[in-house]
ZAMARGU-4260 file (C-alpha; in steps of 0.2 Angstrom, whole numbers, plus 5000, padded with zeros to 4 digits):
<rodrens>
0) 5088/4785/5019 | 5086/4802/5010 | 5081/4817/5020 | 5063/4824/5018 | 5062/4838/5006
5) 5056/4854/5015 | 5039/4858/5008 | 5027/4873/5013 | 5014/4868/5000 | 5002/4857/5011
10) 5002/4871/5024 | 4999/4885/5011 | 4985/4876/5002 | 4977/4869/5018 | 4976/4886/5026
15) 4970/4894/5010 | 4956/4882/5006 | 4950/4883/5025 | 4949/4902/5024 | 4940/4901/5008
20) 4926/4890/5014 | 4925/4897/5031 | 4922/4915/5025 | 4911/4908/5012 | 4900/4901/5026
25) 4898/4918/5033 | 4894/4925/5016 | 4881/4911/5013 | 4873/4916/5030 | 4872/4934/5025
30) 4863/4930/5009 | 4852/4918/5017 | 4847/4931/5030 | 4841/4943/5016 | 4834/4931/5003
35) 4824/4921/5017 | 4816/4938/5021 | 4811/4942/5003 | 4824/4956/5002 | 4833/4962/4987
40) 4852/4959/4986 | 4860/4976/4985 | 4877/4982/4977 | 4887/4978/4993 | 4881/4960/4991
45) 4885/4958/4973 | 4902/4966/4976 | 4905/4954/4991 | 4900/4939/4980 | 4912/4945/4967
50) 4926/4946/4980 | 4923/4929/4987 | 4923/4922/4969 | 4940/4930/4965 | 4946/4922/4982
55) 4939/4905/4976 | 4949/4907/4959 | 4964/4912/4969 | 4963/4897/4979 | 4962/4886/4964
60) 4977/4894/4956 | 4987/4892/4973 | 4982/4873/4972 | 4988/4872/4955 | 5005/4880/4960
65) 5007/4869/4975 | 5004/4853/4964 | 5018/4858/4953 | 5030/4862/4968 | 5026/4879/4975
70) 5031/4879/4993 | 5048/4869/4990 | 5065/4876/4987 | 5068/4880/4968 | 5081/4867/4967
75) 5069/4854/4973 | 5056/4858/4959 | 5057/4850/4942 | 5064/4864/4931 | 5050/4861/4918
80) 5038/4867/4932 | 5047/4883/4937 | 5040/4894/4923 | 5023/4888/4925 | 5023/4891/4944
85) 5029/4909/4941 | 5015/4912/4929 | 5002/4905/4941 | 5010/4916/4955 | 5008/4932/4944
90) 4990/4928/4939 | 4986/4924/4958 | 4993/4940/4963 | 4982/4950/4951 | 4967/4941/4956
95) 4970/4943/4975 | 4970/4962/4973 | 4952/4961/4966 | 4947/4949/4980 | 4954/4959/4995
100) 4950/4976/4989 | 4932/4971/4983 | 4928/4965/5001 | 4933/4981/5008 | 4923/4991/4995
105) 4908/4980/4999 | 4908/4986/5017 | 4910/5004/5011 | 4895/5002/5000 | 4885/4995/5015
110) 4890/5011/5025 | 4882/5022/5011 | 4865/5016/5017 | 4869/5023/5035 | 4878/5039/5031
115) 4875/5057/5025 | 4884/5073/5023 | 4902/5073/5026 | 4902/5055/5032 | 4895/5050/5016
120) 4907/5060/5006 | 4921/5051/5016 | 4914/5034/5012 | 4914/5038/4994 | 4932/5044/4995
125) 4937/5028/5003 | 4928/5017/4990 | 4935/5027/4975 | 4953/5028/4982 | 4953/5009/4987
130) 4949/5005/4969 | 4961/5017/4961 | 4976/5012/4972 | 4972/4994/4968 | 4972/4995/4949
135) 4991/4998/4947 | 4995/4985/4960 | 4985/4972/4949 | 4992/4978/4933 | 5011/4981/4937
140) 5014/4963/4937 | 5010/4963/4918 | 5016/4979/4912 | 5033/4979/4921 | 5042/4969/4908
145) 5043/4970/4889 | 5039/4958/4882 | 5026/4952/4894 | 5033/4934/4894 | 5049/4940/4903
150) 5038/4943/4919 | 5038/4924/4922 | 5053/4919/4911 | 5069/4929/4915 | 5078/4920/4901
155) 5068/4929/4888 | 5077/4944/4880 | 5069/4961/4885 | 5069/4974/4899 | 5059/4977/4915
160) 5056/4990/4927 | 5067/4991/4943 | 5061/4976/4953 | 5059/4987/4968 | 5045/4997/4960
165) 5031/4984/4960 | 5037/4979/4977 | 5036/4996/4985 | 5020/5000/4977 | 5013/4984/4984
170) 5018/4989/5001 | 5010/5006/4998 | 4994/4998/4992 | 4994/4987/5008 | 4996/5002/5019
175) 4982/5012/5011 | 4971/4997/5012 | 4975/4996/5031 | 4971/5015/5033 | 4954/5014/5025
180) 4950/4998/5034 | 4953/5007/5051 | 4943/5022/5045 | 4928/5012/5039 | 4928/5001/5054
185) 4928/5016/5066 | 4915/5026/5057 | 4900/5016/5063 | 4904/5021/5081 | 4901/5039/5076
190) 4884/5034/5069 | 4879/5022/5082 | 4883/5032/5097 | 4870/5045/5093 | 4856/5033/5092
195) 4843/5030/5106 | 4849/5013/5111 | 4856/5006/5127 | 4874/5007/5129 | 4876/4988/5129
200) 4867/4987/5112 | 4878/5001/5105 | 4894/4992/5110 | 4888/4976/5103 | 4882/4983/5087
205) 4898/4994/5086 | 4910/4979/5088 | 4900/4969/5075 | 4902/4983/5063 | 4920/4987/5067
210) 4929/4970/5064 | 4936/4977/5048 | 4950/4983/5060 | 4957/4965/5059 | 4957/4966/5040
215) 4968/4982/5042 | 4980/4973/5054 | 4981/4959/5041 | 4985/4971/5027 | 4999/4978/5038
220) 5007/4961/5041 | 5005/4957/5022 | 5014/4973/5018 | 5028/4968/5029 | 5030/4951/5020
225) 5030/4960/5003 | 5049/4961/5005 | 5049/4942/5002 | 5046/4946/4983 | 5064/4952/4983
230) 5071/4936/4989 | 5078/4924/4977 | 5069/4908/4982 | 5051/4915/4983 | 5045/4897/4978
235) 5049/4892/4996 | 5050/4909/5005 | 5033/4916/4998 | 5023/4905/5011 | 5020/4920/5023
240) 5014/4932/5009 | 5003/4919/5001 | 4995/4915/5018 | 4992/4933/5024 | 4985/4938/5007
245) 4972/4925/5010 | 4969/4929/5028 | 4966/4948/5024 | 4953/4944/5011 | 4944/4931/5022
250) 4944/4943/5037 | 4937/4957/5026 | 4923/4946/5020 | 4919/4939/5037 | 4919/4957/5044
255) 4907/4963/5031 | 4895/4948/5034 | 4895/4948/5053 | 4883/4962/5056 | 4869/4953/5047
260) 4875/4937/5056 | 4873/4945/5073 | 4856/4952/5069 | 4850/4935/5062 | 4857/4926/5078
265) 4848/4939/5090 | 4832/4937/5080 | 4832/4918/5082 | 4835/4921/5101 | 4821/4934/5102
270) 4809/4923/5092 | 4811/4909/5105 | 4809/4920/5120 | 4792/4921/5127 | 4797/4933/5140
275) 4788/4950/5136 | 4801/4959/5147 | 4816/4951/5138 | 4831/4962/5136 | 4834/4956/5118
280) 4832/4968/5104 | 4814/4968/5097 | 4812/4958/5081 | 4806/4973/5071 | 4822/4983/5074
285) 4832/4967/5070 | 4823/4967/5053 | 4827/4985/5050 | 4846/4981/5053 | 4846/4968/5040
290) 4836/4979/5028 | 4848/4994/5030 | 4864/4984/5028 | 4858/4973/5014 | 4843/4979/5004
295) 4825/4982/5001 | 4811/4969/5003 | 4805/4961/4988 | 4787/4964/4993 | 4779/4981/4996
300) 4795/4989/4989 | 4787/5006/4986 | 4780/5007/5003 | 4796/5003/5011 | 4806/5016/5002
305) 4799/5029/5015 | 4808/5018/5028 | 4825/5020/5019 | 4823/5039/5014 | 4835/5050/5024
310) 4827/5062/5037 | 4822/5079/5030 | 4833/5087/5043 | 4842/5082/5058 | 4831/5092/5068
315) 4816/5081/5064 | 4826/5065/5067 | 4838/5067/5081 | 4844/5049/5079 | 4848/5051/5060
320) 4845/5033/5054 | 4840/5028/5072 | 4826/5016/5065 | 4839/5005/5058 | 4848/5001/5074
325) 4837/5007/5088 | 4832/4996/5102 | 4817/5005/5107 | 4803/5013/5096 | 4798/5031/5102
330) 4780/5033/5096 | 4780/5051/5103 | 4792/5057/5089 | 4781/5065/5075 | 4784/5067/5057
335) 4796/5057/5047 | 4800/5045/5061 | 4781/5040/5062 | 4780/5038/5044 | 4795/5026/5044
340) 4787/5016/5058 | 4770/5015/5048 | 4779/5010/5032 | 4788/4996/5041 | 4773/4989/5049
345) 4763/4990/5032 | 4777/4981/5023 | 4778/4967/5036 | 4759/4965/5036 | 4759/4962/5018
350) 4774/4949/5018
</rodrens>
């Protein structure tokens, strides 16, 4: 009886598709929470949709590769399939760069709605550098060899860059993504801790907005497994890199969607509660959370613009964007804060 051929393919494709649809579920809930409340989708939503679409395409390419034998030792794969698998791997690597980085940029764009001053400048720095660092990583696969066919067919005559260059740059890209993940995940704590909210709510909102740390951890692990590109039998040994690339993207998409998911869940709980003294966050402020992270209402858009305008000065609005996350409305605060409250009430009344 012949021994079974080792094959990592089913495990790779099973995990990849599960992650794709799992994070897609969170994205769907995010979009539903906004559209059902007659809100415009904003740039962060479109970038996140683009990121998931790239992840979906990456999953299809991974499926095609495993159908041909990716996940097996190269000597167990029909020789006619080796070049095609190598081509699919190169395409998938480039697409995965846009998928993972796009999900991180989406969260950065969300934070632009909550930041100002130096914090806003830093968020812009993170967004721009994430994109600029990603581009060479996505393109190196295709420009490292002349002619380009030599990238997936080593038998073609030509020349290539030293094999360590794309690998080392990939490790640098993963490290930079991890640093920016940590920074963008910790930044909300600085914003939230100044708001007039119960400590319990600050911690809850802070955790929901800081899960990008997990994406940073995944980026580090992926960087460690980048060394597998140097191994001769990547067809079999590339399992860990393929899986952690998918995990990083899925985690970032979930992290960007979870704050809206949390607000939607709390709204559902608050709506069913008839206890006037309930400890749940008031519905009005939960709506403000959803609006701030994800867009302007479709109706009464002009009136709600005042709601999203930044305070004229920190002196007149000690909580900065407190209205977006606050657990309690302070009617005694004059000026811009009252304008925001009235604008919100007017917008809701007309919906």
